[in-house]
C-alpha positions in Angstrom: 22.7 -32.7 68.3 25.5 -33.8 69.4 25.8 -32.0 72.7 22.7 -32.9 73.7 22.5 -36.3 72.7 26.4 -36.9 74.9 24.9 -35.3 77.8 22.1 -37.3 77.9 23.7 -40.7 77.0 26.5 -40.0 79.6 24.2 -38.9 82.7 21.8 -42.2 81.6 24.8 -44.1 82.1 25.8 -41.8 85.7 22.4 -43.1 86.8 22.7 -46.9 85.1 26.2 -47.6 87.0 24.8 -45.6 90.4 21.4 -48.3 90.8 23.7 -50.9 90.0 25.9 -49.6 92.4 23.2 -49.7 94.7 22.5 -53.4 94.6 26.0 -53.8 95.1 25.5 -52.4 98.7 22.4 -54.9 98.7 24.6 -57.2 98.7 27.2 -56.5 100.6 25.3 -56.0 103.6 23.8 -59.1 102.9 24.6 -61.8 105.8 25.5 -65.0 104.7 22.6 -67.2 104.0 20.7 -64.1 102.8 23.7 -64.2 100.3 22.8 -68.0 99.3 19.5 -67.4 98.7 18.7 -63.7 97.5 23.3 -62.5 96.3 23.0 -64.2 92.0 19.6 -62.2 91.6 20.5 -59.4 93.6 24.2 -59.8 91.8 22.5 -60.1 88.1 20.1 -57.3 88.7 23.5 -55.0 89.0 25.3 -56.4 86.3 22.9 -55.4 84.3 22.7 -51.9 84.9 26.4 -51.5 84.7 25.4 -53.4 81.1 22.7 -50.5 80.3 25.4 -48.4 81.6 27.9 -49.3 78.8 25.1 -49.0 76.2 24.8 -45.1 77.3 28.1 -44.4 78.5 29.5 -46.0 75.1 27.1 -43.2 73.5 29.2 -40.8 75.0 32.3 -42.4 73.7 31.4 -42.5 70.1 30.7 -38.9 70.2 33.6 -37.8 72.4 36.9 -40.7 72.9 38.9 -38.4 74.1 37.4 -38.2 77.1 39.4 -39.2 80.3 36.1 -39.7 82.2 34.2 -41.7 80.1 37.0 -43.9 78.7 37.6 -44.0 82.8 33.8 -45.4 83.8 34.0 -47.8 80.5 37.2 -49.8 81.9 35.5 -49.3 85.5 32.3 -51.1 83.3 34.1 -53.5 81.3 35.7 -55.1 85.3 32.1 -54.8 87.0 31.0 -57.4 85.1 34.0 -59.6 84.4 34.4 -58.6 81.0 38.9 -58.2 81.1 39.5 -58.4 77.8 37.1 -55.0 77.4 38.5 -54.1 80.7 42.2 -53.6 79.3 41.0 -52.5 76.5 40.4 -49.4 77.3 42.9 -49.8 80.2 45.4 -49.5 77.1 43.1 -46.6 76.0 43.9 -44.5 79.1 47.5 -44.9 79.3 47.8 -43.1 75.8 45.5 -40.2 76.5 46.7 -39.5 79.6 50.4 -39.6 78.3 
């Protein structure tokens, strides 16, 4: 059923996003030398989790495209992976929903 699919994908996106945030916190706590050695690897892991979150949240979005929380999350996810075109697209959708 669509509701179960929506909930499962929303929750999986949230879990992936949480894991991404854990990697980001690890990066933020690195000193300069550690960052030079391991920063890019940890950043890649973080962004991979964001891409995973996007995959799940997109399914939730397809089921409920007027959900402000989902549109806002997708905007933020695209910003995190530095896809500013998609981030802007969801920013515009968010503005439309808020009006």
